[in-house]
Backbone as JSON Lines, residues from 0, in Angstrom:
{"i":0,"aa":"M","n":[-54.63,108.05,59.57],"ca":[-54.71,106.69,60.52],"c":[-55.73,105.94,59.8]}
{"i":1,"aa":"S","n":[-55.36,104.77,59.8],"ca":[-56.2,103.79,59.33],"c":[-56.94,102.9,60.42]}
{"i":2,"aa":"E","n":[-57.94,102.77,59.82],"ca":[-58.78,101.84,60.92],"c":[-59.2,100.08,60.37]}
{"i":3,"aa":"E","n":[-58.87,99.47,61.62],"ca":[-58.98,98.06,60.84],"c":[-60.61,97.9,60.55]}
{"i":4,"aa":"T","n":[-60.72,97.34,59.59],"ca":[-62.19,96.82,59.07],"c":[-62.48,95.58,59.94]}
{"i":5,"aa":"P","n":[-63.93,95.38,59.83],"ca":[-64.16,94.35,60.49],"c":[-63.89,92.89,59.65]}
{"i":6,"aa":"Q","n":[-63.8,92.99,58.66],"ca":[-63.23,91.91,58.01],"c":[-61.86,91.25,58.5]}
{"i":7,"aa":"N","n":[-60.8,92.27,58.53],"ca":[-59.46,92.19,58.99],"c":[-59.39,92.07,60.55]}
{"i":8,"aa":"E","n":[-60.63,92.34,61.16],"ca":[-60.49,91.96,62.82],"c":[-60.75,90.27,63.04]}
{"i":9,"aa":"E","n":[-61.94,90.19,61.69],"ca":[-62.33,88.62,62.0],"c":[-61.14,87.84,61.51]}
{"i":10,"aa":"T","n":[-60.42,88.04,60.35],"ca":[-59.35,87.26,59.89],"c":[-58.2,87.15,60.63]}
{"i":11,"aa":"G","n":[-57.74,88.28,61.66],"ca":[-56.82,88.03,62.72],"c":[-57.2,87.24,63.57]}
{"i":12,"aa":"A","n":[-58.52,87.49,64.14],"ca":[-59.44,86.46,65.06],"c":[-59.22,85.08,64.95]}
{"i":13,"aa":"A","n":[-59.45,84.64,63.48],"ca":[-59.28,83.41,63.08],"c":[-57.95,82.7,63.12]}
{"i":14,"aa":"L","n":[-57.12,83.69,62.83],"ca":[-55.23,83.5,62.71],"c":[-54.76,83.25,64.38]}
{"i":15,"aa":"D","n":[-55.54,83.81,65.05],"ca":[-54.89,83.54,66.28],"c":[-55.46,82.2,67.24]}
{"i":16,"aa":"R","n":[-57.16,82.04,66.63],"ca":[-57.56,80.8,67.07],"c":[-56.83,79.51,66.7]}
{"i":17,"aa":"R","n":[-56.28,79.8,65.5],"ca":[-55.47,78.81,64.43],"c":[-54.2,78.54,65.56]}
{"i":18,"aa":"R","n":[-53.7,79.54,65.58],"ca":[-52.48,79.26,66.17],"c":[-52.74,78.46,67.76]}
{"i":19,"aa":"K","n":[-53.51,79.37,68.39],"ca":[-53.72,78.56,69.65],"c":[-54.21,77.01,69.94]}
{"i":20,"aa":"A","n":[-54.85,76.47,68.42],"ca":[-55.29,75.49,68.11],"c":[-54.08,74.45,68.2]}
{"i":21,"aa":"M","n":[-53.23,75.02,66.91],"ca":[-52.32,74.34,66.51],"c":[-51.12,74.25,68.07]}
{"i":22,"aa":"I","n":[-50.88,75.13,68.92],"ca":[-50.2,75.05,70.06],"c":[-50.62,74.02,71.02]}
{"i":23,"aa":"V","n":[-51.96,74.34,70.97],"ca":[-52.47,72.8,71.97],"c":[-52.61,71.64,71.38]}
{"i":24,"aa":"A","n":[-52.69,71.58,70.29],"ca":[-52.42,70.21,69.66],"c":[-51.15,69.69,69.94]}
{"i":25,"aa":"A","n":[-49.92,70.95,69.61],"ca":[-48.57,70.15,69.63],"c":[-48.38,69.61,71.15]}
{"i":26,"aa":"V","n":[-48.9,70.33,72.17],"ca":[-48.58,70.11,73.76],"c":[-49.27,68.78,73.69]}
{"i":27,"aa":"L","n":[-50.48,68.4,73.51],"ca":[-51.06,67.4,73.53],"c":[-50.3,66.32,73.22]}
{"i":28,"aa":"M","n":[-49.86,66.16,71.68],"ca":[-48.94,65.33,71.1],"c":[-47.92,64.92,71.81]}
{"i":29,"aa":"A","n":[-47.09,65.68,72.4],"ca":[-46.06,65.74,73.1],"c":[-46.56,64.87,74.43]}
{"i":30,"aa":"L","n":[-47.37,65.2,75.42],"ca":[-47.7,64.45,76.52],"c":[-48.07,63.11,76.14]}
{"i":31,"aa":"L","n":[-48.72,62.92,74.98],"ca":[-49.18,61.66,74.48],"c":[-47.78,60.71,74.3]}
{"i":32,"aa":"T","n":[-47.14,61.21,73.59],"ca":[-45.6,60.52,73.3],"c":[-44.84,60.22,74.6]}
{"i":33,"aa":"T","n":[-44.78,61.03,75.52],"ca":[-44.31,60.94,76.82],"c":[-44.92,59.93,77.52]}
{"i":34,"aa":"G","n":[-46.11,60.16,77.54],"ca":[-46.98,58.94,78.26],"c":[-46.55,57.54,77.62]}
{"i":35,"aa":"V","n":[-46.61,57.33,76.35],"ca":[-46.59,56.41,76.02],"c":[-45.07,55.58,75.8]}
{"i":36,"aa":"G","n":[-44.16,56.44,75.7],"ca":[-42.76,56.1,76.21],"c":[-42.91,55.82,77.34]}
{"i":37,"aa":"L","n":[-42.96,56.34,78.48],"ca":[-43.06,55.74,80.08],"c":[-43.62,54.35,80.15]}
{"i":38,"aa":"A","n":[-44.89,54.52,79.42],"ca":[-45.6,53.01,79.44],"c":[-44.54,51.78,79.0]}
{"i":39,"aa":"Y","n":[-44.19,51.94,77.84],"ca":[-43.2,51.27,77.15],"c":[-41.92,50.64,78.24]}
{"i":40,"aa":"V","n":[-41.23,51.88,78.78],"ca":[-40.17,51.67,79.84],"c":[-40.46,50.84,80.92]}
{"i":41,"aa":"M","n":[-42.03,50.88,81.49],"ca":[-42.41,50.48,82.89],"c":[-42.81,49.22,82.36]}
{"i":42,"aa":"G","n":[-43.13,48.72,81.06],"ca":[-43.04,47.48,80.56],"c":[-44.35,47.39,80.55]}
{"i":43,"aa":"V","n":[-45.41,48.27,80.29],"ca":[-47.11,47.9,80.31],"c":[-47.49,47.43,79.01]}
{"i":44,"aa":"F","n":[-46.53,47.19,77.89],"ca":[-46.7,46.7,76.4],"c":[-46.12,45.16,76.53]}
{"i":45,"aa":"S","n":[-45.05,44.75,77.66],"ca":[-44.67,43.43,77.57],"c":[-45.61,42.33,76.98]}
{"i":46,"aa":"A","n":[-45.37,41.29,76.23],"ca":[-46.1,40.35,75.72],"c":[-46.45,39.25,77.06]}
{"i":47,"aa":"E","n":[-45.26,39.18,78.13],"ca":[-45.47,38.16,79.11],"c":[-46.32,38.8,80.48]}
{"i":48,"aa":"P","n":[-46.7,38.34,81.02],"ca":[-47.67,38.77,82.07],"c":[-46.58,38.81,83.27]}
{"i":49,"aa":"Q","n":[-46.1,39.72,83.8],"ca":[-45.43,39.87,85.25],"c":[-46.07,39.65,86.42]}
{"i":50,"aa":"T","n":[-45.66,38.44,86.97],"ca":[-46.03,37.97,87.89],"c":[-44.91,38.15,89.21]}
{"i":51,"aa":"E","n":[-45.12,38.08,90.48],"ca":[-43.91,38.19,91.45],"c":[-43.75,36.48,91.52]}
{"i":52,"aa":"D","n":[-44.92,35.95,91.43],"ca":[-44.71,34.06,91.82],"c":[-44.05,33.54,90.71]}
{"i":53,"aa":"A","n":[-43.58,34.04,89.52],"ca":[-43.27,33.15,88.34],"c":[-41.88,32.71,88.77]}
{"i":54,"aa":"A","n":[-41.66,31.2,88.55],"ca":[-40.71,30.7,88.88],"c":[-39.47,31.4,87.74]}
{"i":55,"aa":"P","n":[-38.06,31.22,88.26],"ca":[-36.8,31.93,87.13],"c":[-37.33,30.78,85.92]}
{"i":56,"aa":"A","n":[-36.7,31.08,84.79],"ca":[-36.55,30.17,83.68],"c":[-35.57,29.23,84.13]}
{"i":57,"aa":"Q","n":[-34.32,29.84,84.81],"ca":[-33.26,28.64,84.66],"c":[-33.06,28.32,86.23]}
{"i":58,"aa":"E","n":[-33.13,27.31,86.79],"ca":[-32.69,26.97,87.99],"c":[-31.08,26.7,88.42]}
{"i":59,"aa":"Q","n":[-30.88,27.57,89.08],"ca":[-29.63,27.57,89.58],"c":[-28.92,26.33,89.93]}
{"i":60,"aa":"K","n":[-27.74,25.67,89.41],"ca":[-27.41,24.51,89.56],"c":[-26.64,24.4,91.04]}
{"i":61,"aa":"P","n":[-26.58,23.55,92.05],"ca":[-25.78,23.5,93.06],"c":[-24.25,23.53,92.83]}
{"i":62,"aa":"V","n":[-23.75,24.25,93.46],"ca":[-22.1,24.33,93.42],"c":[-21.47,23.91,94.56]}
{"i":63,"aa":"V","n":[-20.23,23.66,94.74],"ca":[-19.24,23.27,95.61],"c":[-18.31,24.0,95.64]}
{"i":64,"aa":"F","n":[-17.69,24.91,96.84],"ca":[-16.44,25.54,96.63],"c":[-15.51,24.87,97.84]}
{"i":65,"aa":"F","n":[-14.22,24.77,96.8],"ca":[-13.08,24.0,97.48],"c":[-11.84,24.88,97.7]}
{"i":66,"aa":"D","n":[-11.43,25.44,99.16],"ca":[-10.64,26.39,99.45],"c":[-9.01,25.7,99.17]}
{"i":67,"aa":"L","n":[-8.26,26.41,98.1],"ca":[-6.93,26.03,98.53],"c":[-5.96,26.8,99.44]}
{"i":68,"aa":"P","n":[-4.92,26.3,99.65],"ca":[-4.19,26.83,100.58],"c":[-3.63,28.44,100.03]}
{"i":69,"aa":"E","n":[-3.46,29.14,101.12],"ca":[-2.93,30.46,100.68],"c":[-1.52,30.47,100.0]}
{"i":70,"aa":"M","n":[-1.31,31.1,99.16],"ca":[-0.04,31.08,98.2],"c":[0.55,32.54,98.6]}
{"i":71,"aa":"L","n":[2.09,32.45,98.99],"ca":[2.64,33.74,98.68],"c":[3.89,33.43,97.85]}
{"i":72,"aa":"V","n":[4.05,34.28,96.85],"ca":[5.43,34.17,95.65],"c":[5.83,35.48,95.52]}
{"i":73,"aa":"N","n":[7.03,35.32,95.33],"ca":[7.57,36.76,94.55],"c":[7.53,36.4,93.12]}
{"i":74,"aa":"L","n":[7.28,38.12,92.63],"ca":[7.17,38.28,91.22],"c":[8.46,38.19,90.69]}
{"i":75,"aa":"S","n":[8.32,38.12,89.39],"ca":[9.53,38.6,88.39],"c":[9.65,40.12,88.14]}
{"i":76,"aa":"S","n":[10.6,40.69,89.19],"ca":[10.54,41.94,88.96],"c":[12.17,42.31,88.93]}
{"i":77,"aa":"E","n":[12.52,43.38,88.33],"ca":[13.73,44.16,88.21],"c":[13.78,45.0,89.67]}
{"i":78,"aa":"G","n":[15.06,44.95,90.19],"ca":[15.07,45.95,91.52],"c":[14.33,45.37,92.5]}
{"i":79,"aa":"R","n":[13.11,46.5,93.31],"ca":[12.54,46.16,94.43],"c":[11.91,44.68,94.4]}
{"i":80,"aa":"T","n":[11.96,43.62,95.24],"ca":[11.48,42.29,95.41],"c":[9.85,42.77,95.56]}
{"i":81,"aa":"T","n":[8.76,42.42,94.81],"ca":[7.63,42.34,94.9],"c":[6.84,40.99,95.28]}
{"i":82,"aa":"Y","n":[6.03,40.94,96.38],"ca":[5.44,39.8,96.41],"c":[3.95,39.81,95.95]}
{"i":83,"aa":"L","n":[3.3,38.51,96.07],"ca":[2.08,38.24,95.57],"c":[1.63,37.51,96.69]}
{"i":84,"aa":"K","n":[0.29,37.9,97.56],"ca":[-0.59,36.72,98.0],"c":[-1.86,36.71,97.79]}
{"i":85,"aa":"V","n":[-2.05,35.26,97.73],"ca":[-3.3,34.89,97.15],"c":[-4.08,33.81,97.74]}
{"i":86,"aa":"R","n":[-5.6,33.98,97.86],"ca":[-6.04,33.09,98.3],"c":[-6.88,32.74,97.32]}
{"i":87,"aa":"I","n":[-7.43,31.36,97.05],"ca":[-8.18,30.88,96.09],"c":[-9.24,29.99,96.21]}
{"i":88,"aa":"A","n":[-10.45,30.07,95.83],"ca":[-11.21,28.72,96.01],"c":[-11.73,28.27,94.55]}
{"i":89,"aa":"L","n":[-12.02,27.29,94.38],"ca":[-12.42,26.47,93.41],"c":[-13.69,26.6,93.55]}
{"i":90,"aa":"E","n":[-14.48,26.5,91.99],"ca":[-15.86,26.0,91.9],"c":[-15.94,24.8,91.22]}
{"i":91,"aa":"V","n":[-16.61,23.76,91.77],"ca":[-16.83,22.59,91.23],"c":[-18.21,22.17,91.55]}
{"i":92,"aa":"E","n":[-18.68,21.23,90.34],"ca":[-20.18,20.93,90.4],"c":[-20.69,20.18,91.5]}
{"i":93,"aa":"S","n":[-19.93,19.25,92.35],"ca":[-20.34,18.31,93.54],"c":[-19.13,18.02,94.24]}
{"i":94,"aa":"D","n":[-19.52,17.38,95.59],"ca":[-18.39,16.96,96.66],"c":[-17.58,15.75,96.01]}
{"i":95,"aa":"A","n":[-18.45,14.94,95.07],"ca":[-17.64,14.04,94.2],"c":[-16.6,14.41,93.6]}
{"i":96,"aa":"M","n":[-16.69,15.44,93.09],"ca":[-15.57,16.61,92.19],"c":[-14.56,16.62,92.86]}
{"i":97,"aa":"V","n":[-14.82,17.06,94.07],"ca":[-13.67,17.37,95.32],"c":[-12.83,16.69,95.58]}
{"i":98,"aa":"E","n":[-13.64,15.23,95.71],"ca":[-12.95,14.07,96.2],"c":[-11.97,13.6,95.19]}
{"i":99,"aa":"Q","n":[-12.09,13.67,94.16],"ca":[-11.56,13.68,92.43],"c":[-10.32,14.76,92.62]}
{"i":100,"aa":"I","n":[-10.56,15.73,92.49],"ca":[-9.35,16.6,92.73],"c":[-8.48,16.9,93.84]}
{"i":101,"aa":"E","n":[-8.96,16.64,95.12],"ca":[-7.87,16.76,96.38],"c":[-6.76,15.89,95.97]}
{"i":102,"aa":"P","n":[-6.5,14.57,95.76],"ca":[-5.25,13.59,95.38],"c":[-4.2,14.59,94.47]}
{"i":103,"aa":"Y","n":[-4.6,15.66,93.34],"ca":[-4.12,16.26,92.63],"c":[-3.43,17.97,93.13]}
{"i":104,"aa":"L","n":[-3.85,17.83,94.73],"ca":[-3.63,19.05,95.14],"c":[-1.87,19.5,94.83]}
{"i":105,"aa":"P","n":[-1.17,18.64,95.4],"ca":[0.3,19.08,95.14],"c":[0.68,19.44,93.7]}
{"i":106,"aa":"R","n":[-0.11,19.21,92.46],"ca":[0.48,19.24,91.35],"c":[-0.27,20.41,90.86]}
{"i":107,"aa":"I","n":[-1.29,21.01,91.7],"ca":[-2.29,22.16,91.08],"c":[-1.4,23.21,91.68]}
{"i":108,"aa":"M","n":[-0.94,23.18,93.18],"ca":[-0.21,24.35,93.56],"c":[1.24,24.54,92.92]}
{"i":109,"aa":"D","n":[1.89,23.24,92.74],"ca":[3.12,23.35,91.39],"c":[2.87,24.24,90.25]}
{"i":110,"aa":"A","n":[1.67,23.87,89.62],"ca":[1.18,24.45,88.23],"c":[1.27,26.1,88.46]}
{"i":111,"aa":"F","n":[0.42,26.43,90.02],"ca":[-0.15,28.11,90.17],"c":[1.64,28.43,90.79]}
{"i":112,"aa":"Q","n":[2.71,27.93,91.39],"ca":[3.83,28.87,91.67],"c":[4.44,28.66,90.75]}
{"i":113,"aa":"I","n":[4.31,28.05,89.47],"ca":[5.36,28.09,88.42],"c":[5.09,29.39,87.71]}
{"i":114,"aa":"Y","n":[3.7,29.39,87.35],"ca":[3.21,30.38,86.44],"c":[3.14,31.65,87.09]}
{"i":115,"aa":"L","n":[2.82,31.58,88.68],"ca":[2.76,33.11,89.47],"c":[4.06,33.82,89.49]}
{"i":116,"aa":"R","n":[4.97,32.91,89.78],"ca":[6.61,33.5,89.81],"c":[7.14,34.27,88.65]}
{"i":117,"aa":"E","n":[6.5,33.92,87.13],"ca":[7.0,34.33,86.15],"c":[6.32,35.62,85.98]}
{"i":118,"aa":"L","n":[4.91,35.97,86.72],"ca":[4.52,37.04,86.32],"c":[5.46,38.31,86.84]}
{"i":119,"aa":"R","n":[4.86,39.54,86.14],"ca":[5.48,40.91,86.58],"c":[4.27,41.71,87.19]}
{"i":120,"aa":"P","n":[4.42,42.58,88.47],"ca":[3.53,43.41,88.64],"c":[2.66,43.86,87.83]}
{"i":121,"aa":"S","n":[3.16,44.45,86.63],"ca":[2.08,44.9,85.47],"c":[1.46,44.08,84.8]}
{"i":122,"aa":"D","n":[1.4,42.62,84.94],"ca":[0.69,41.74,84.36],"c":[-0.46,41.63,85.18]}
{"i":123,"aa":"L","n":[-0.4,42.17,86.62],"ca":[-1.88,42.22,87.57],"c":[-2.38,43.58,87.58]}
{"i":124,"aa":"E","n":[-2.03,44.43,86.74],"ca":[-2.7,45.98,86.82],"c":[-4.12,45.82,86.43]}
{"i":125,"aa":"G","n":[-5.07,46.07,87.09],"ca":[-6.51,46.76,86.53],"c":[-7.29,45.24,86.65]}
{"i":126,"aa":"S","n":[-8.53,45.28,85.99],"ca":[-9.6,44.4,85.95],"c":[-9.09,43.28,84.78]}
{"i":127,"aa":"A","n":[-8.52,43.86,83.75],"ca":[-8.31,43.16,82.8],"c":[-7.1,42.05,83.1]}
{"i":128,"aa":"G","n":[-6.03,42.6,83.69],"ca":[-4.84,41.7,84.18],"c":[-5.38,40.72,85.23]}
{"i":129,"aa":"L","n":[-6.57,40.77,85.96],"ca":[-7.01,40.02,87.0],"c":[-7.84,38.73,86.33]}
{"i":130,"aa":"F","n":[-8.32,39.32,84.88],"ca":[-9.04,38.22,84.32],"c":[-8.09,37.23,83.79]}
{"i":131,"aa":"R","n":[-7.42,38.1,82.98],"ca":[-6.13,36.74,82.39],"c":[-5.84,36.03,83.11]}
{"i":132,"aa":"L","n":[-5.3,36.13,84.63],"ca":[-4.85,35.47,85.39],"c":[-5.99,34.47,85.94]}
{"i":133,"aa":"K","n":[-7.13,35.06,85.91],"ca":[-8.16,33.76,86.48],"c":[-8.11,32.93,85.2]}
{"i":134,"aa":"E","n":[-8.23,33.33,84.06],"ca":[-8.36,32.54,83.01],"c":[-7.29,31.49,82.83]}
{"i":135,"aa":"Q","n":[-6.13,31.74,83.13],"ca":[-4.77,31.21,83.02],"c":[-4.94,30.29,84.06]}
{"i":136,"aa":"L","n":[-5.17,30.52,85.21],"ca":[-5.09,29.57,86.48],"c":[-6.13,28.52,86.39]}
{"i":137,"aa":"L","n":[-7.69,29.06,85.7],"ca":[-8.35,27.98,85.31],"c":[-8.07,26.95,84.54]}
{"i":138,"aa":"R","n":[-7.48,27.58,82.83],"ca":[-6.85,26.47,82.05],"c":[-5.62,25.48,82.56]}
{"i":139,"aa":"R","n":[-4.92,25.97,83.45],"ca":[-3.76,25.21,84.05],"c":[-4.29,24.16,85.15]}
{"i":140,"aa":"I","n":[-5.18,24.5,85.92],"ca":[-5.67,23.7,87.31],"c":[-6.42,22.58,86.21]}
{"i":141,"aa":"N","n":[-7.44,22.77,85.23],"ca":[-8.08,21.59,84.4],"c":[-7.24,20.65,83.72]}
{"i":142,"aa":"V","n":[-6.0,21.58,83.56],"ca":[-4.79,20.28,82.67],"c":[-4.0,19.31,83.7]}
{"i":143,"aa":"A","n":[-4.36,20.24,84.99],"ca":[-3.62,19.12,86.01],"c":[-4.56,18.4,86.9]}
{"i":144,"aa":"V","n":[-5.82,18.39,86.67],"ca":[-6.94,17.46,87.4],"c":[-7.52,16.72,86.18]}
{"i":145,"aa":"H","n":[-7.18,16.38,84.76],"ca":[-7.93,15.91,84.06],"c":[-8.03,14.54,84.42]}
{"i":146,"aa":"P","n":[-9.1,13.95,84.48],"ca":[-10.63,14.12,83.65],"c":[-11.49,14.73,84.56]}
{"i":147,"aa":"A","n":[-11.19,15.22,85.97],"ca":[-11.9,16.22,86.68],"c":[-12.22,17.41,85.93]}
{"i":148,"aa":"K","n":[-13.14,18.21,86.18],"ca":[-13.12,19.53,85.97],"c":[-13.54,20.33,86.72]}
{"i":149,"aa":"V","n":[-12.84,21.6,86.8],"ca":[-12.92,22.65,87.6],"c":[-13.7,24.04,86.67]}
{"i":150,"aa":"D","n":[-14.86,24.17,87.31],"ca":[-15.84,25.24,86.58],"c":[-15.3,26.87,87.08]}
{"i":151,"aa":"G","n":[-14.54,26.93,88.03],"ca":[-14.15,28.16,88.25],"c":[-13.23,28.45,89.17]}
{"i":152,"aa":"V","n":[-12.36,29.9,89.22],"ca":[-11.79,30.35,89.95],"c":[-11.83,31.54,90.54]}
{"i":153,"aa":"L","n":[-11.98,31.29,91.86],"ca":[-12.38,32.84,92.49],"c":[-11.04,33.03,93.6]}
{"i":154,"aa":"F","n":[-11.28,34.69,93.21],"ca":[-10.16,35.17,93.95],"c":[-10.74,35.31,95.24]}
{"i":155,"aa":"K","n":[-10.5,35.03,96.73],"ca":[-10.62,35.62,98.0],"c":[-9.89,36.62,98.3]}
{"i":156,"aa":"E","n":[-8.6,36.74,98.04],"ca":[-7.91,37.61,98.51],"c":[-6.54,37.78,97.46]}
{"i":157,"aa":"I","n":[-6.41,38.8,97.2],"ca":[-5.07,39.37,96.37],"c":[-4.34,40.42,96.91]}
{"i":158,"aa":"L","n":[-3.22,40.17,97.21],"ca":[-2.34,41.37,97.95],"c":[-0.94,41.32,97.04]}
{"i":159,"aa":"I","n":[-0.68,42.64,96.71],"ca":[0.49,42.74,95.97],"c":[1.41,43.82,96.6]}
{"i":160,"aa":"Q","n":[2.27,43.22,96.94],"ca":[3.28,44.05,97.94],"c":[4.71,44.4,97.67]}
């Protein structure tokens, strides 16, 4: 049987201390990295001071909403008749713009009716279909009321039956 010499015991103890030091260093490095990452995410390193009383960078401009009459149209479909009931609000910049748009209301309703009657139920499926509908209605209304301008078309109610 071999006995360990004092030199081997000292070398083994030195290796154990080095391993422990390496493990402690790795744990400390991981904690430091995690702490820096959390501080970054929380905004500690941001260049601008964060104050609750700071004014927003852009002021929201006032808008006026003008409700159109409710529309009920039958959609272009084969077989069973499908109806679309829609309530729309127009977003404009001021009451003066509403006054410019009101005389064109029959033209607006006509443009909407003609366009909506040509739609198929599949054209209105999903958020992409509704987004396309919104964009088309906005384009058609701005053509109908030119030189006045409508900033947005908002759906208050959409029912497909």
